[in-house]
C-alpha positions in Angstrom: 0.0 0.0 0.0 1.2 3.4 -0.8 1.2 6.7 1.3 -1.8 8.2 -0.8 -4.0 5.0 -0.4 -3.3 5.0 3.3 -4.2 8.6 3.7 -7.4 8.2 1.7 -8.4 5.4 4.0 -7.7 7.4 7.1 -9.6 10.4 5.9 -12.5 8.2 4.8 -12.6 6.6 8.3 -12.6 9.9 9.9 -15.6 11.1 7.9 -17.5 7.9 8.6 -16.9 8.2 12.3 -18.1 11.8 12.1 -21.3 11.0 10.3 -22.0 8.1 12.6 -21.5 10.3 15.7 -18.2 8.7 16.9 -16.2 11.8 16.2 -17.1 15.5 16.3 -19.8 16.3 13.6 -17.7 19.1 11.9 -15.1 16.5 10.8 -17.5 15.2 8.0 -16.9 18.4 6.0 -13.6 19.6 7.3 -10.7 19.8 4.9 -8.2 17.1 6.0 -4.7 16.5 4.7 -1.4 14.8 5.5 -0.6 18.0 7.5 -3.7 17.9 9.7 -2.7 17.3 13.3 -4.5 14.5 15.2 -5.1 17.0 18.0 -7.2 19.1 15.5 -9.7 16.3 15.3 -10.7 16.6 19.1 -10.9 12.8 19.4 -11.0 11.5 22.9 -9.0 8.3 23.7 -11.8 6.1 22.6 -12.2 7.9 19.3 -8.5 7.7 18.6 -8.5 4.0 19.3 -11.6 3.5 17.2 -9.9 5.4 14.3 -6.7 3.3 14.6 -8.6 0.0 14.7 -10.9 0.9 11.8 -7.7 1.9 9.7 -5.9 -1.3 10.7 -8.9 -3.3 9.5 -9.4 -1.5 6.2 -5.5 -1.4 5.4 -5.0 -5.0 6.7 -2.1 -3.4 8.8 -0.9 -4.2 12.2 0.4 -1.2 14.2 2.4 -1.6 17.3 2.2 0.6 20.5 5.7 1.9 19.6 4.5 2.9 16.1 1.8 4.9 17.6 4.0 6.9 20.0 5.2 9.4 17.5 2.0 10.0 15.4 1.3 13.7 15.4 -0.4 14.2 11.9 -2.5 12.2 9.5 0.5 12.1 7.3 2.5 10.3 10.2 -0.3 7.9 10.5 -0.5 7.2 6.8 3.3 6.6 6.6 3.0 4.0 9.3 0.0 2.4 7.8 1.7 2.2 4.4 4.9 0.7 5.9 2.9 -2.0 7.7 0.3 -3.0 5.2 0.8 -5.8 2.9 2.1 -5.1 -0.5 -0.5 -5.4 -3.2 0.5 -6.5 -6.7 
């Protein structure tokens, strides 16, 4: 999986969570990019865990606790997901 695909999955999951009421409602229409800070999403710890779990499932990636320590932006998350997802041919 490449960075762009991983970022697309992450943004899609954030929008779904927002529409379903599991994330702040303003996120459904907010402009999101690789530079968007996770702190800007105003996710509580459960929301953040839900996002990471959904992304892992959709990308078929396994993220370790150590991987997650340095995630500050959606781009950071996308890079880690891309590195840990299986390569598709």
